[in-house]
C-alpha positions as CSV (number, residue, x, y, z in Angstrom):
1,M,0.0,0.0,-0.1
2,G,1.3,3.2,-1.1
3,S,3.0,5.5,1.6
4,G,1.2,8.6,0.3
5,F,-2.0,7.0,1.0
6,I,-0.8,5.9,4.5
7,N,0.5,9.6,5.3
8,Y,-2.6,11.0,4.5
9,F,-4.6,9.6,6.9
10,N,-1.9,9.2,9.5
11,T,-2.2,12.9,9.5
12,L,-5.8,13.6,8.9
13,E,-6.8,14.1,12.4
14,Q,-4.7,17.3,12.1
15,R,-6.9,18.6,9.3
16,P,-10.5,19.0,10.8
17,A,-11.7,20.8,8.0
18,E,-11.0,17.9,5.5
19,R,-12.5,15.5,7.7
20,L,-15.5,17.6,8.4
21,A,-15.8,17.7,4.5
22,F,-16.2,14.2,4.4
23,I,-19.1,14.3,6.7
24,I,-21.0,17.4,4.8
25,G,-20.2,16.1,1.2
26,S,-21.6,12.7,1.9
27,L,-24.5,14.4,3.7
28,L,-25.4,16.2,0.9
29,L,-25.1,13.6,-2.1
30,L,-27.4,11.4,0.0
31,W,-29.8,14.1,0.6
32,I,-29.9,14.7,-3.2
33,A,-29.9,10.9,-3.9
34,E,-33.1,10.5,-1.2
35,G,-35.1,12.8,-3.8
36,S,-34.2,10.4,-6.6
37,I,-34.4,7.2,-5.3
38,P,-36.6,7.1,-2.0
39,L,-37.0,4.1,-0.2
40,L,-40.4,5.2,1.9
41,N,-42.4,8.4,1.5
42,L,-41.7,9.9,4.7
43,N,-44.2,12.1,6.4
44,Y,-42.0,14.9,8.0
45,K,-44.2,16.9,10.9
46,K,-43.6,20.1,9.4
47,T,-40.7,19.9,6.6
48,K,-37.7,18.0,5.7
49,L,-35.4,20.9,6.7
50,R,-37.2,21.1,10.3
51,H,-36.6,17.6,10.5
52,A,-33.1,17.8,9.7
53,S,-32.3,20.8,12.0
54,V,-33.3,18.7,15.1
55,N,-30.9,15.7,13.9
56,L,-28.2,18.3,12.9
57,F,-28.1,19.9,16.4
58,F,-27.3,16.5,17.8
59,T,-24.8,15.7,14.9
60,V,-22.9,18.8,15.7
61,V,-22.7,17.7,19.6
62,H,-21.7,14.7,18.7
63,I,-18.9,15.7,16.3
64,I,-17.8,18.2,19.1
65,I,-17.5,15.5,21.7
66,H,-15.5,13.1,19.3
67,T,-13.3,15.8,18.4
68,G,-12.5,15.9,22.2
69,F,-11.9,12.1,22.1
70,A,-9.2,12.7,19.5
71,L,-6.7,13.5,21.9
72,L,-7.3,10.3,23.7
73,I,-7.1,8.3,20.5
74,I,-3.8,10.0,19.7
75,F,-2.5,9.0,23.0
76,L,-3.6,5.5,22.9
77,A,-2.4,4.9,19.3
78,D,1.2,6.4,20.3
79,L,1.0,4.2,23.7
80,T,0.4,0.8,22.0
81,K,3.0,1.7,19.4
82,E,5.6,2.5,22.0
83,K,4.7,-0.7,24.0
84,Q,4.1,-2.9,20.7
85,F,0.9,-3.5,22.5
86,G,-2.2,-4.8,20.7
87,L,-3.1,-7.3,17.7
88,V,-1.4,-5.6,15.0
89,Y,2.0,-5.8,16.7
90,W,1.5,-9.4,18.3
91,F,0.8,-10.5,14.5
92,S,3.3,-8.4,12.9
93,A,0.5,-7.3,10.5
94,S,1.4,-5.5,7.1
95,A,-0.2,-2.0,6.4
96,I,-3.0,-3.8,4.8
97,G,-3.5,-6.5,7.6
98,T,-3.3,-3.4,10.0
99,I,-6.2,-1.7,8.4
100,I,-8.4,-5.0,8.2
101,I,-7.7,-5.9,11.9
102,A,-8.3,-2.3,12.8
103,A,-11.6,-2.1,11.1
104,L,-13.0,-5.5,12.4
105,V,-12.0,-4.7,16.0
106,L,-13.1,-1.1,15.8
107,D,-16.4,-2.1,14.4
108,F,-17.1,-4.8,17.0
109,F,-16.4,-2.6,19.7
110,G,-17.6,0.6,18.8
111,G,-20.4,-0.7,16.7
112,W,-22.0,-3.8,17.4
113,L,-20.9,-4.5,21.0
114,S,-21.9,-1.0,22.4
115,H,-24.6,-0.9,20.5
116,I,-26.3,-4.2,21.6
117,V,-25.6,-3.1,25.4
118,E,-27.5,-0.2,24.7
119,H,-30.6,-2.1,23.7
120,K,-30.2,-4.6,26.7
121,I,-29.5,-2.4,29.7
122,P,-31.9,0.3,30.7
123,L,-29.6,3.1,31.5
124,F,-28.0,2.9,28.1
125,W,-31.4,2.4,26.2
126,R,-32.8,5.4,27.7
127,M,-29.6,7.2,26.4
128,H,-30.2,5.5,23.0
129,I,-33.9,6.4,22.9
130,V,-33.1,9.7,21.1
131,H,-31.8,7.7,18.1
132,H,-34.8,5.4,17.8
133,A,-37.4,7.9,18.7
134,D,-37.1,9.5,14.9
135,N,-40.1,8.9,13.0
136,N,-38.7,9.8,9.7
137,V,-35.3,8.0,9.2
138,D,-33.4,9.7,6.6
139,V,-29.6,10.6,6.0
140,T,-29.7,13.1,8.9
141,S,-30.7,10.6,11.5
142,G,-27.2,8.6,11.6
143,L,-25.4,10.9,13.9
144,R,-28.6,11.6,16.0
145,H,-27.2,10.4,19.4
146,H,-27.8,11.9,22.9
147,P,-24.3,13.7,24.2
148,L,-24.3,10.7,26.8
149,E,-24.4,8.1,24.2
150,S,-21.7,10.0,22.2
151,I,-19.4,9.6,25.4
152,W,-20.6,6.1,25.7
153,R,-19.9,4.7,22.4
154,G,-16.3,6.7,22.3
155,L,-15.5,5.0,25.2
156,F,-16.0,1.4,23.5
157,F,-14.2,2.9,20.6
158,L,-11.1,3.8,22.8
159,M,-11.3,-0.1,24.1
160,G,-11.3,-1.3,20.6
161,I,-7.9,0.9,19.8
162,I,-6.3,-0.5,23.1
163,L,-7.0,-4.4,21.9
164,C,-5.9,-4.0,18.1
165,G,-3.1,-1.6,18.9
166,A,-4.3,0.8,15.9
167,P,-2.3,3.4,14.5
168,M,-3.6,6.5,13.3
169,Y,-4.0,6.2,9.8
170,A,-6.0,2.7,10.4
171,V,-8.1,4.7,12.9
172,M,-8.8,7.5,10.5
173,I,-9.4,5.2,7.4
174,Y,-12.0,3.3,9.6
175,Q,-13.5,6.5,10.9
176,T,-13.9,7.8,7.6
177,V,-15.5,4.8,6.2
178,L,-17.9,4.6,9.2
179,T,-18.7,8.1,8.5
180,V,-19.8,7.6,5.0
181,F,-21.6,4.0,6.2
182,T,-23.6,5.8,8.5
183,G,-25.3,8.2,6.0
184,I,-25.7,5.5,3.6
185,T,-27.3,3.0,5.9
186,H,-29.7,5.6,7.3
187,A,-30.5,7.4,4.1
188,N,-33.8,7.1,2.8
189,I,-32.5,5.4,-0.4
190,S,-33.8,2.4,-2.3
191,L,-31.6,-0.1,-3.7
192,P,-32.7,-3.0,-6.0
193,K,-33.4,-6.2,-3.9
194,T,-30.7,-8.2,-5.2
195,V,-28.1,-5.7,-4.7
196,D,-29.1,-5.0,-1.0
197,R,-29.3,-8.6,-0.1
198,F,-25.8,-9.3,-1.7
199,L,-24.1,-6.3,0.4
200,S,-25.8,-7.5,3.4
201,W,-23.8,-10.6,3.6
202,V,-20.6,-8.8,4.7
203,L,-21.5,-5.0,5.0
204,V,-24.7,-3.3,6.6
205,S,-26.9,-2.3,3.8
206,P,-29.5,0.7,3.8
207,N,-32.5,-1.9,4.0
208,M,-30.8,-4.0,6.8
209,H,-30.4,-1.2,8.8
210,K,-33.8,0.3,8.3
211,V,-35.2,-3.1,9.9
212,H,-33.2,-2.0,13.0
213,H,-35.3,1.2,13.0
214,H,-38.7,-0.7,12.9
215,W,-40.8,0.5,15.5
216,K,-41.6,-2.8,17.3
217,Q,-39.5,-5.4,18.7
218,P,-37.9,-8.1,18.1
219,F,-36.8,-6.1,14.9
220,T,-35.9,-3.1,17.0
221,D,-33.4,-5.5,18.7
222,S,-31.6,-6.7,15.7
223,N,-28.8,-5.7,13.0
224,Y,-26.7,-3.9,15.2
225,G,-23.8,-3.5,12.9
226,A,-22.1,-0.3,11.7
227,V,-20.3,-1.1,8.9
228,F,-20.0,-5.2,8.7
229,S,-22.8,-7.2,9.0
230,I,-20.9,-10.3,9.7
231,W,-21.5,-9.6,13.6
232,D,-25.3,-10.0,13.5
233,R,-25.0,-12.9,11.1
234,L,-22.5,-14.8,13.4
235,L,-23.9,-13.8,16.6
236,G,-27.6,-14.4,15.6
237,T,-29.0,-10.9,15.7
238,F,-29.7,-10.9,11.9
239,K,-33.2,-10.1,11.0
240,T,-35.2,-9.1,7.6
241,L,-38.3,-7.4,7.0
242,D,-40.1,-6.3,3.8
243,K,-39.8,-2.6,3.1
244,K,-43.6,-2.3,3.0
245,E,-44.0,-3.3,6.7
246,L,-41.5,-0.6,8.0
247,R,-42.5,1.8,10.4
248,Y,-40.3,4.0,12.3
249,G,-40.2,5.1,16.0
250,L,-41.2,3.4,19.0
251,D,-44.3,1.4,20.0
252,R,-43.4,2.5,23.8
253,Y,-40.6,4.1,25.9
254,Y,-41.2,7.8,24.1
255,P,-44.0,9.5,22.8
256,N,-43.9,9.6,18.8
257,E,-45.5,13.1,18.8
258,K,-42.2,14.6,20.4
259,D,-39.5,12.9,18.1
260,E,-38.6,16.5,17.0
261,D,-38.8,18.2,20.7
262,V,-35.0,18.7,21.3
263,W,-35.5,19.7,25.2
264,A,-37.7,16.5,25.7
265,L,-35.2,14.1,23.8
266,L,-32.2,16.0,25.8
267,K,-34.1,14.8,29.1
268,A,-35.0,11.2,27.8
269,P,-32.0,9.4,30.0
270,F,-33.2,11.1,33.1
271,K,-36.8,10.2,32.9
272,K,-38.3,6.7,33.8
273,L,-39.0,4.5,31.0
274,D,-42.6,4.5,29.6
275,R,-43.6,1.2,28.9
């Protein structure tokens, strides 16, 4: 793998404007695609722009929090390198091997594991409600996370870095891919069934993740993956559902009419679950 490619991602953390460009660029492209190939005809409470403003508030807060985590990521990446600690060092992995190992470990910890814990433990589910309360899942829903959930997921991500010993370039490559995938999997876009099904054997496809946003269990408690679908397939949490049956939001825990009430959403983790 070329040194220029490695060097670009190794120093990407030092160029926040470029990292932000990946987020904004993918959001805009997918926003346009939603108008051309929509999966569902969404019924926004007011307008799509009003809906987006609520979700983008949480997105901005999430980005700010994870920018703060960057210092810890750099520290841990340097520390594991100094101590030669982690899977990439124990296996003497090449650059490509390092990227693959880091992607798999970070996706398992920061994606699948942190996510299923949020669904199984009430304290963390109350944080995650903000994400599932969205009645109109589209590209802006991807980073709609309560600030406490952003911190929680960040801690799991750090655990993944310690285990795999991921250097900065591997972390940045995975985070960039994750950013794009988060937009794709939440975007209200329709892929041909055969294409979507083919992708879902290894990667989280748009239809696969929409099942996770269905308003009723057991579908809500399935398809936890972020980038790779292999965790759900291997660990028995993979489910399918025809798009005609999809309905977003929650059948309990949070009133659907308040899915765009920012103040109520911010208070959600501190309230008793409404069953």
